[in-house]
N, C-alpha and C positions, 0 to 999 in steps of 0.2 A: 697600577693606578685605576681608580674606580670613577667612572663618569656617570653623571645623572642625566637621563634623557628619556622622554616619553613615559615618565612615571615609573621607571624601573632602572636599576643599576646594571651596568654592563662593564666588562673588563676590556680595557684598551689593549690592542696587540703589543707585544713586547717590541721595543725599539731595536732597529738593526742598523749596522754600519752601512752607509751608502755604498753601492757597488761602484767600482771605478769605471769611467767611461771606456767603452770598447776601443775607442780611437786614441786613448791617452798616449800610447807608444809613438804613434805617428805625429801627434801634436808635439811631443818632445823632440822627435826627429827634425821637424821643421824649425823649432827653436834652435837646436844644435846647428843646423845648416846656416841659419842666420848668423849665429855667433862665429862660425868658421869663416863665412864670407867676410864679415867685418874684420876679423883678426887677420886674414890674408891680405885684405886691402890696406889696413892700417900699417901693417909691418912691411908693406911694399913687395910682398911675395907675388902679388898679382897686379898687372898693369893693363887690364882689359882682356878682351877675348880674341883679339886678332892673332892667328897662329903665326903670321909672318913677322910680328913685332918682336924686337929684341927685348931682353928683360929690363933694359934701362930706358926704353922709349915707349911712351904711351901709345895705344893703338891708333889714336887719331892723328899722330904725328909721323906715322910710318912713311907717308908720301914725301916728307922733307928729308929723308935719309936714304942714301944709296945702299940699302941693305936688301938682299933677296933671300928667300927661304933656302936657296941652294948654297949661299955663301954667308952664313951667320958670322958675326964678329967673334973674335977669340974669347973663349969662356962662356959664350951664349949657348943655350940649348939648341940641339939640332932640330930640323923641321919636324921629324916624327915626334920627338919629345914635346915640342911646342904645341903641335896639334892635339896630342893626347892630353896635355895639361889644360889646353883651352876647352876641350870637350868635357874633361872632368870638372872644371870650374863651372861650365854651363849646366851640367847635371846638378851640381851642388846648388846653383842658383834656382833651378827648377824645383828642387826639393823645398827650398826656402819659400819660393813665391807661389808655386802652383799646387803643392801638396795640401796646404790648408784649404784650398778650394775644393779638393776631393774628399774632405772629411765626411760630409753627409753621405756620399756614395760608399765610402769605407764603412761607415756605421751601418748602412743598409746591408752590406755584405756580411759584416760581423753578426748583426742581429738576426740574419736569416740563414745562418750556417749552424750546423750542429757544433756543440762545444768542442768535440774532439778534433774537428777540422777547421775551427774558426780562424786560428792564427795562420794556417796554411792558405786558407781562402783569401784572407785579407792581404797577405804577402803577395799572393799571385796577382790579385787585382792591382796592387800598388806597383808591382814590377811591370805589368803590361802598360799601365797608365804612364809611368815615367819613361818607359822605353820609347813611346811615341814622341815625347818631348826631347829625348836624347837624339832620336833620329832627325827631328827637325833642327836641332842644334848642329848636327853634322852637316846638313844641307846649307845652313847659314855660314858655317865656317868654310865650306868649300867655295861659297860664293863671295867670301870676304875680299878677295883681290879686286872685285868690281867696285868696291867703295873705298879702297885704300888710297886712291890718288886724289879725289876731290877733298876740299877742306873739311875737317872733321865736323865743324859746327853746321855746315850746309847739309852733310849727310844725316846728322842727328835731327835737324829741322825737317828734312824730307821724310824720315822715318816717323816722326811724330805727326806730321801732316797726314801721312798714309794711315796711321792708326786712328786719327780723328775721323777721317773719311770712312774708314771701315766701320766705326762705331754706329754710323747712321744708315748702314745698308740693311736691307731685309735679310740678307744672309747672316749678318751678325745676330739679328733678333731670333732667327730660326735656330741658330747654333746655341744661343743662350737658353732658349726654351728647351732644347734637347738636353742641355746640361742639368736641368732640374728634373728630368725624368728618371724614374727607377725602372727596375726590371725584375720580374719574378725569378727566383733562383731555386733550382732543385736542391734538395737537402743532402743527398748522399749519392755515392757511386760516381762513375765517370761523367754522368750528366751534370753533377754538381760542379766538378772542375771545369767542364766545358762551358757551363753557364756563367761561371765567374770570369773566365777569359773573354767570353763574348761581351759581357757587361763592361769589362775593362776596356775592350776595344771600342765599344759604342760610346761609353762615357768619355774616354780619352780622346776619341776622334771629335766628339762634339766640343770638348774643351779646347782642343787644338784649333778647330775652325773658329771658335769664338775669340781666342786670345792670341792667334799667331802674329797679328800686327803689333800688338802690345809687346810681345816678347822679342820681336824683331828690333825694337828700340834698344834692347839690352845688348844686341850683337854689335851695335855701332856706337854705343854710348861711351866707349873708352873706359878708363879705370879711375881709381882714386875716389875722392869724396863724391864726385859727380855720379859715378856708377851707383854708389849707395843711395844717393838721393833719388835717382831714377827707379831703383829697386823699390824704395819705400813708396813712391808715388804710384807705380804700376801695381804693386801688391795691394795697395789700398783700393784701387779701381777694381781689380779682380775680386777681392773679397766683398766689396760693396755690391757688385753685380750678382755674386753668388748667394749672398745672404739677405739682401734687401727684399722687402715685401713687394716693391714695385721696381723690378730690375730695368724696365724700359726707360723709366725716368732717370735712373742712375746712368744708363748708357749714354743718354743725350747729354747729361751734365758732364760726363767724362769726356765726350767729344769736344765740348767747349774748353775744358781744362787742357786737353792735349793740343788743341789748336793754339791756345794762348802760350803753351810751353814751346810750340814750334816757332812762334813769333819771337819769343825771348831767346831761343837758341840762335836765331839769325841776327841778333843784336850786334855781336862782334863784327859781322860783315857790313852792317850799316853804319857802324860808328866811324 
């Protein structure tokens, strides 16, 4: 094609196919995780994250059944299997909910790594990032007996109120600010691998400090359609905070939404 400009003709550069986004594989992984969580929930294969809950009883109703982890009902999975399944489900939920928030950091790693080690660097960052969330999930599952006896709606309302309060703290604002920071990465050698791991720890720690209260809601929300609804709401808050031009305003708005949700969760108790 010949373009006319400045009194002379010039040749436009040949068109090229657009390069795929460096984070495309991780975007697809997050979509696949959402599909898996929805499928497991709809088919009844998952009834919440409580490791002590039998397969036929929602997590929020464990307190109303005389079932202990040491004496599961006939045909129910043992305590070790239940804990492993709950932790695997938690990790799958973290891939669906939290991995999209790490896409800018993953893009930073990919775009600042040599082509020959790009995939390895991004995989290392993602592994470190998700390992932090998996460890947090293990802590929540270990503490699950603490909230297995009170009514489920009261526990959910309390978790939502805690998340709303955390949204308004200076610690939340600092953590969210740290989530938006990048880090220079060495290009090659052992320093490159170490730099990627340090960045994964720093970014994952900031994200965990920012969103720990939001994700705690998922540990007490039970299963079924309610769990999917909480997942959608909390993922929307996390994504808005990560990608909005003014995250502080989004954080305050999210606090109001979470406080309202806490009031709604208490409605069965006040009815």
